[in-house]
N, C-alpha and C positions, 0 to 999 in steps of 0.2 A: 498538458497537465495543468491543473488549477492550483494556485497557491492558496493555502488556508490562512486567512487573517489571524486565526487562532495561534498558529505557529509563529507569526511575526511578532507577537507580544513578547516573546522571549528570545534572546540571542543564544540561550542555552538549549540543550536538547529537550525535545518535547516527546512525550510518550503518546502512542496511538490512543491509549485509553483517555488521555487528556483531550485529544482532538474530539473523540466521540462525545465527551461530556460537554464540550463548549460549542456545539454546532446548532444551537437553537435559532440563530438568525438566518439560516439558509432555508430556501424553499424545500418542499417535500422531496423532489427529485434529487436536488443537490445533497440533501441530508442523507438519503438512502445511498447515494454514491459514496459519500464520505464514510458512512457506517460500513459499507461493503469493503472499502479500502482498509479501514481500521480493523476489520475482521481478518482480511486476507494478508495484509502486509506482515504482521508478526509471524504468520505461518510460513510465508516465503523466506523471511529472514532466518527462522529456525531451520528450515530445510536447507538453505544455502550453507549455514554453519555446520549442520550435520554432515553434509557432503564434503565439507572442507573446501568450499569454493570461495574465491574472493569476489569482491565487487568488480574488480578489473576483469576477471574471467566472464562474469555475467555481462559486463559491458561489451566485451569483445564478441560474444555470441549473439547479443541482441541488437547491438548498435546504439543502445542507450548509454549516454555518457556516464562515466563513473561518478562524477559529482552529482548528477541527477539521481542516480541510484542511492547515493548517500543521503540526499535530501528526502527521498522517499522513505528510506529506513528510519530516519529521524522524525518522520511525521511532519516535515516542513512543506511537503508537496503532496497533493492528492493525485495519485496516478489514474489515468484513464483505464478503462477495462482492457483495452488492447495492450497497454503497457504491462498490466498485471499478467495477461495471457502470455506475452513474450517471455517474461521472467519465469512463469510457471513452466512453459515449454522446456526451457533450458534446464530446469530443475527436475524434469521428468514428471511433472504434475499436470493434471487436467482439471480445468474448471468445468463443473457440471451442475446441472439443476437437480435438486433432490426435493422430494415432497416435504413441505414444512407442516408438520402436524400441530405446531404451536398456534398457527393462524386459524385453525378450524374451531 
């Protein structure tokens, strides 16, 4: 997992939307990774809450430490795609590629 310098600016919670807005200093690949995480993380959080699951439960099932899950949810850490997939699997979600009509 990559730590976002953006999140380090504040000791308080940071929103994924803030992370997305402040990523101009990353290269193109890093920026797309962060945008992807900033898009997916809130969806994972919402699904976890809908299912009534705790971070502790997700930690137990994925092997990702609960404090790391907390940092991901607060936008302090940018998760790797494999980490996102592990969490999605526990939540019964699947990462998939869909056609992007906006880029045409």
